[in-house]
Each structure stands twice: as structure tokens, then as C-alpha cells.
C-alpha positions as CSV (number, residue, x, y, z in Angstrom):
1,X,-0.1,-0.2,0.2
2,X,1.2,3.5,-1.1
3,X,1.4,6.3,1.6
4,X,-0.4,9.4,-0.4
5,X,-1.9,12.4,1.5
6,X,-5.5,13.3,1.0
7,X,-4.7,15.6,-1.9
8,X,-1.5,15.2,-3.7
9,X,0.4,18.1,-4.7
10,X,3.3,18.4,-6.9
11,X,6.5,20.8,-6.3
12,X,5.4,22.9,-9.1
13,X,1.7,23.1,-7.9
14,X,3.1,24.0,-4.5
15,X,5.0,26.9,-5.9
16,X,2.0,27.9,-8.1
17,X,0.1,28.6,-4.8
18,X,1.8,31.9,-4.7
19,X,2.6,32.1,-8.5
20,X,-0.9,31.9,-9.8
21,X,-1.2,34.4,-12.8
22,X,2.4,34.1,-13.7
23,X,3.9,32.4,-16.8
24,X,6.5,29.7,-17.0
25,X,7.7,29.0,-13.6
26,X,4.4,28.4,-11.5
27,X,3.5,25.8,-14.3
28,X,6.3,23.6,-14.9
29,X,5.0,19.9,-14.4
30,X,8.2,18.3,-15.8
31,X,9.6,15.5,-13.5
32,X,12.9,14.0,-15.2
33,X,14.7,11.3,-13.8
34,X,17.2,12.5,-11.6
35,X,20.8,11.8,-13.0
36,X,24.1,13.2,-12.8
37,X,25.6,11.8,-16.0
38,X,27.8,14.5,-18.2
39,X,25.2,14.1,-20.9
40,X,22.3,15.2,-19.1
41,X,24.9,18.2,-17.8
42,X,25.6,19.0,-21.3
43,X,21.6,18.8,-22.7
44,X,21.1,21.2,-19.7
45,X,23.5,23.9,-20.8
46,X,22.3,23.7,-24.4
47,X,18.8,23.9,-22.9
48,X,19.6,27.7,-21.9
49,X,17.4,30.3,-24.0
50,X,19.9,32.9,-25.8
51,X,20.4,36.2,-24.8
52,X,18.9,38.9,-26.9
53,X,17.6,42.7,-27.2
54,X,14.8,42.5,-25.1
55,X,16.8,40.8,-21.8
56,X,19.9,42.8,-22.5
57,X,17.6,45.8,-22.2
58,X,16.7,45.1,-18.4
59,X,18.7,47.0,-16.0
60,X,19.1,45.0,-12.6
61,X,20.4,46.9,-9.1
62,X,20.8,45.0,-6.0
63,X,23.3,42.2,-4.9
64,X,22.8,38.5,-5.5
65,X,20.9,36.9,-2.8
66,X,18.5,40.0,-1.9
67,X,15.4,41.5,-3.9
68,X,16.5,43.2,-7.1
69,X,15.5,46.5,-8.6
70,X,14.6,46.3,-12.0
71,X,14.2,49.0,-14.9
72,X,13.1,49.0,-18.3
73,X,11.3,50.8,-20.9
74,X,7.3,49.7,-21.1
75,X,6.0,48.2,-22.8
76,X,8.8,46.1,-23.5
77,X,8.8,44.0,-26.7
78,X,9.0,40.6,-26.2
79,X,8.8,38.0,-29.1
80,X,10.8,35.1,-27.8
81,X,11.9,34.0,-24.5
82,X,15.4,35.5,-23.7
83,X,18.0,34.9,-21.0
84,X,21.0,37.1,-20.0
85,X,23.2,35.9,-17.5
86,X,24.5,38.7,-15.1
87,X,26.2,37.1,-12.4
88,X,28.0,33.8,-13.1
89,X,28.2,31.2,-10.1
90,X,31.4,29.8,-9.2
91,X,29.8,26.7,-7.7
92,X,29.4,23.2,-9.4
93,X,26.6,22.9,-12.3
94,X,23.5,22.0,-12.2
95,X,22.5,18.8,-14.0
96,X,19.0,17.6,-14.9
97,X,16.9,15.8,-12.1
98,X,18.7,18.1,-9.7
99,X,16.4,20.2,-7.0
100,X,17.6,23.9,-6.6
101,X,16.7,26.8,-4.1
102,X,16.1,29.5,-6.0
103,X,14.8,33.2,-5.5
104,X,12.7,35.4,-8.4
105,X,11.4,38.9,-9.2
106,X,8.6,39.1,-11.7
107,X,7.4,42.2,-13.4
108,X,5.0,42.8,-16.1
109,X,6.7,43.9,-19.5
110,X,3.4,45.7,-20.4
111,X,3.2,48.0,-17.7
112,X,6.4,47.6,-15.9
113,X,4.3,46.7,-12.5
114,X,5.8,44.5,-9.7
115,X,4.0,40.8,-9.9
116,X,5.8,39.1,-7.0
117,X,8.8,38.6,-5.4
118,X,9.4,35.3,-3.7
119,X,12.3,33.1,-2.6
120,X,14.7,35.6,-0.6
121,X,13.3,34.9,2.8
122,X,13.3,31.2,4.1
123,X,10.0,29.0,3.6
124,X,8.9,31.2,0.5
125,X,9.5,29.0,-2.3
126,X,9.7,25.3,-2.8
127,X,12.8,23.6,-4.3
128,X,12.1,23.0,-7.6
129,X,13.6,20.0,-10.1
130,X,15.2,21.2,-13.1
131,X,15.1,20.0,-16.7
132,X,15.9,20.7,-20.2
133,X,11.9,20.7,-20.8
134,X,11.0,23.2,-18.1
135,X,11.0,26.9,-18.1
136,X,13.3,27.2,-15.3
137,X,15.8,24.9,-17.1
138,X,15.5,26.9,-20.2
139,X,16.0,30.1,-18.4
140,X,19.2,29.1,-16.2
141,X,20.4,26.2,-18.4
142,X,23.0,24.4,-16.2
143,X,24.4,27.7,-14.3
144,X,24.8,26.6,-10.8
145,X,24.3,28.3,-7.4
146,X,25.6,32.1,-7.3
147,X,24.1,32.7,-10.9
148,X,21.7,35.6,-11.5
149,X,19.8,35.5,-14.5
150,X,17.4,38.2,-16.1
151,X,14.7,36.6,-18.7
152,X,12.2,38.0,-20.9
153,X,8.8,35.8,-21.5
154,X,6.5,36.4,-24.5
155,X,2.8,36.8,-24.1
156,X,0.7,33.2,-23.8
157,X,-2.5,33.1,-25.6
158,X,-5.6,31.8,-24.0
159,X,-6.7,28.3,-24.7
160,X,-9.9,26.5,-23.6
161,X,-8.5,25.6,-20.1
162,X,-6.4,28.7,-19.0
163,X,-6.6,32.6,-19.6
164,X,-3.9,34.6,-21.7
165,X,-0.8,35.7,-19.8
166,X,1.0,39.0,-20.7
167,X,4.5,39.1,-21.4
168,X,6.8,39.0,-18.3
169,X,10.2,39.6,-17.3
170,X,12.3,37.6,-14.5
171,X,15.1,38.1,-12.3
172,X,16.1,34.8,-11.0
173,X,18.7,34.1,-8.1
174,X,20.2,30.2,-8.2
175,X,20.7,29.7,-4.5
176,X,21.7,26.2,-3.7
177,X,21.5,22.8,-5.3
178,X,19.3,20.8,-2.9
179,X,20.6,17.2,-1.4
180,X,18.1,14.7,-1.7
181,X,19.2,13.7,1.7
182,X,18.6,15.3,4.9
183,X,22.0,17.1,5.8
184,X,21.1,18.2,9.4
185,X,23.5,17.7,12.4
186,X,23.7,14.0,13.8
187,X,21.5,13.7,17.0
188,X,22.0,10.7,19.8
189,X,19.4,7.8,19.2
190,X,16.6,7.6,21.6
191,X,16.2,4.4,23.7
192,X,13.2,2.2,22.8
193,X,12.8,3.9,19.3
194,X,13.5,1.6,16.3
195,X,17.1,1.7,15.2
196,X,17.9,3.5,12.0
197,X,20.6,2.7,9.6
198,X,21.3,4.7,6.4
199,X,23.2,3.6,3.2
200,X,26.0,6.0,1.6
201,X,23.0,7.7,-0.5
202,X,21.0,8.2,2.4
203,X,18.6,5.3,2.0
204,X,17.3,4.2,5.3
205,X,16.7,0.9,6.8
206,X,14.9,0.1,10.3
207,X,15.5,-2.3,12.7
208,X,12.1,-2.9,14.8
209,X,12.6,-3.2,18.7
210,X,11.5,-6.7,20.1
211,X,8.7,-5.0,22.2
212,X,5.2,-4.3,22.4
213,X,4.7,-1.0,20.0
214,X,3.9,2.1,21.9
215,X,0.1,3.3,22.2
216,X,1.0,6.9,21.6
217,X,2.8,8.8,18.6
218,X,6.7,9.0,19.4
219,X,8.8,11.3,17.8
220,X,12.4,11.5,17.6
221,X,15.1,13.8,15.8
222,X,18.0,12.1,13.9
223,X,19.4,14.6,12.1
224,X,18.8,18.4,13.0
225,X,18.2,21.0,10.4
226,X,19.3,24.5,10.2
227,X,16.4,25.7,8.0
228,X,13.0,27.2,7.9
229,X,10.6,25.6,10.7
230,X,7.8,23.8,8.8
231,X,4.5,25.3,10.2
232,X,0.9,23.6,9.9
233,X,-0.5,23.7,6.6
234,X,2.7,24.6,4.6
235,X,3.9,22.3,1.3
236,X,6.9,20.4,2.4
237,X,9.4,18.2,-0.3
238,X,10.5,15.2,1.7
239,X,11.9,11.5,1.5
240,X,10.2,9.0,3.4
241,X,10.7,5.5,4.1
242,X,7.7,3.6,5.7
243,X,7.6,0.2,7.9
244,X,5.1,-1.9,9.6
245,X,6.3,-2.5,13.3
246,X,4.6,-6.4,13.5
247,X,7.0,-7.4,11.2
248,X,9.4,-4.7,9.9
249,X,8.1,-5.0,6.3
250,X,8.6,-1.6,4.3
251,X,5.4,-0.7,2.7
252,X,6.0,2.4,0.9
253,X,9.3,4.8,0.3
254,X,10.4,7.6,-1.9
255,X,13.9,6.4,-2.1
256,X,12.9,3.9,-5.2
257,X,12.0,7.2,-7.0
258,X,11.9,11.0,-6.3
259,X,11.2,13.1,-3.5
260,X,7.6,14.2,-2.7
261,X,5.8,17.1,-2.4
262,X,2.6,17.6,-0.6
263,X,0.6,19.6,2.3
264,X,1.4,18.7,5.9
265,X,-2.4,18.5,6.5
266,X,-3.2,16.0,4.0
267,X,-0.9,13.4,5.9
268,X,-2.3,11.3,8.7
269,X,-2.2,12.6,12.1
270,X,0.9,11.2,13.3
271,X,2.7,11.8,10.0
272,X,2.2,15.3,10.7
273,X,4.1,15.3,13.9
274,X,7.2,14.5,12.0
275,X,6.8,17.4,9.9
276,X,5.3,20.2,11.7
277,X,7.9,22.5,13.9
278,X,10.9,20.6,12.6
279,X,13.3,22.7,10.6
280,X,14.4,21.9,6.7
281,X,17.3,19.9,6.5
282,X,16.1,17.6,9.5
283,X,15.5,13.9,9.5
284,X,12.8,12.8,11.8
285,X,12.0,9.1,13.1
286,X,8.3,8.6,14.2
287,X,6.2,5.7,15.4
288,X,2.6,6.0,14.8
289,X,-0.1,3.9,16.6
290,X,-3.3,2.9,14.7
291,X,-5.3,5.7,16.3
292,X,-3.0,8.5,14.5
293,X,-2.5,6.3,11.3
294,X,-5.3,4.4,9.5
295,X,-7.2,3.5,12.2
296,X,-8.0,0.4,14.7
297,X,-8.8,-2.9,13.4
298,X,-7.2,-6.4,12.6
299,X,-3.7,-6.3,11.3
300,X,-3.5,-7.5,7.8
301,X,-1.7,-7.6,4.6
302,X,-4.0,-5.7,2.1
303,X,-4.2,-2.4,4.4
304,X,-2.6,-0.5,7.0
305,X,-5.5,-0.9,9.5
306,X,-4.6,-1.7,13.0
307,X,-1.1,-1.5,12.3
308,X,1.5,0.8,14.1
309,X,3.6,2.5,11.6
310,X,7.5,3.4,11.4
311,X,8.6,6.2,9.3
312,X,11.9,7.9,8.8
313,X,11.4,11.4,6.9
314,X,13.9,13.6,5.5
315,X,12.5,17.5,5.1
316,X,14.1,19.0,2.0
317,X,12.3,22.0,1.5
318,X,9.3,23.9,2.5
319,X,6.9,26.7,1.4
320,X,4.5,28.6,4.0
321,X,1.0,28.9,3.3
322,X,-1.1,31.6,5.1
323,X,-3.7,30.3,7.0
324,X,-7.3,31.7,6.3
């Protein structure tokens, strides 16, 4: 049985919560297979849009890593996607499938009005996976952390399912390449909790104690992150590994695919306790009795009813959502 929240939300959709109405970045739904091969890196470098008259006409002020000021003569004529590198990063290049943290400012090309500024404060923007097919990849190419790019997007005509979008101007700062395993400081294990062993790539395995399961949800920090603290209702980007207490059998994990993004409130109650209040970069161990999992009942092989669940959760990113 696969663990899935009540409402499935992709990484791109999580970003779109605050980017609604902006073209390109908010609607990127590409999910390429992660790879670090040299061929993928070349493909991503070649994917970057060319610099041109429109993007080169935009004047950008301010330091990398802080919200920029943007000046251009409006209305700015934008016939095609163009991207101009303003600051070259001196770190490693990105590869197709990497997750990157970034910040952006967007302006309307016709009126010169600011549309949105996101990502310069912790918890404002979810990390995104980059590919040669995605708008993010076409703006940034394989340029790594430390890179600032100005890009101009042409207008998008209306379709049967989407409204027209006017031409836009973006400034994007590439802040970091996000690891796909928690990077926080290791913490001492907690007596009586399952023992977690990590493979070289971060994949966990769990040894269940020879004891009765707890009757209340128990949570322990395995690695303490140093990032934004997740709040109730936020979107999170996570890796997770789930096993049954009764026999140690793994019933669900993300380590055989890609990290997973969803809203905290979409998970079962016990799982939420391994997310809310923990900083990004943390790895959390949680043991969830049936009452805060999938309900009481007879333990069986077809579902998780009656089962005490054991999860190892790596918190890789988060995006805050204001409560209504």
C-alpha cells in the first residue's frame, strides 16, 4: 500500500500557489528522472534560451541573494524567451534532475508593474527540479549556485483551459542545489525507538525493537536541520521510508523514485507530527499507533488498518501557506 496524502500536490503546483497568474515557472510540471551523467549536464547547458535585445535591455540593481530592483522601458517588446546571465555562479553546475532553491522577482512587461517577489526569505518558495524541458531549465541552463539571470517571457495566448498571460520579465537567483537526503547535524538515538541505519546515498533501513509498540505517537530527531521551521499547512518536499512495526516490512518509500511534495495537512495525524515544527534539513523518526494512522482493526496484509507505522522522514524543503 502506498502512503499518499488526501490531496496530492506536485512541487510545481506548490510553487504555483503563490505564482498564480505568472507564466512559465509556476506551471512547470516536468519531472525528469534524476541523473548526474555528463550527457544530462550538456543537455541542460544547451537548453538555456539565448540572450537578446529584450533581456539585455533590462537594468537590474542590488546584490545577488537579495530582492533586486528592475528598470526597463515599458511596454517592452518580447517576441521570444530570452535569458541573460548577470552574475555567474562559481559553484558546481546543475544537472537535469537536480533540485534547486532559487529566488525570483517578476514584472509585467507591458506596464512595468511588479508581480511577485519570492524566495529571498526562508519558507517562501519550494525547491524545484530542473530539466531541459522546463521553463526553469530554459532560463538557467546548467548555471549553478551564485548565478543571477534576467529573462523575458513572451505573452501566452488563451486556451480552452487557461486564460491569456501577458509578457513578463523575471530576475532569478540560483541559491543552492538541494540534497535529496537530510543534511542536518546527527543526534543521539532515543532508547526504545527503532534503530535506523543509512546507506551511502541516505536511504534508511529500520530495525524494529522486540517489544510491544507504543500506544501514543513517538517522535525523535535523527538529524537536526538549520533551515525554515515547517508550520501546520505548509507544503513540504520530503523523502520518506515507511515500515510496519509488526514485521518490519517496508510498505512505502520514496527512495526508489524521487522526493515527494504535499501539504502537511494532507497526511495522517501521526505523520504530521514528524513535519510541523521541524526545520528544513532535519531527519525525523516517528512511530504512529493505529489511532493516529489508518485506524484500529485487525492487522492484515492488504491495508494498514490496525498497524503501528514506523517512518523515517527527510525534510528537504518547505513553502509557507498563510492560514485563512
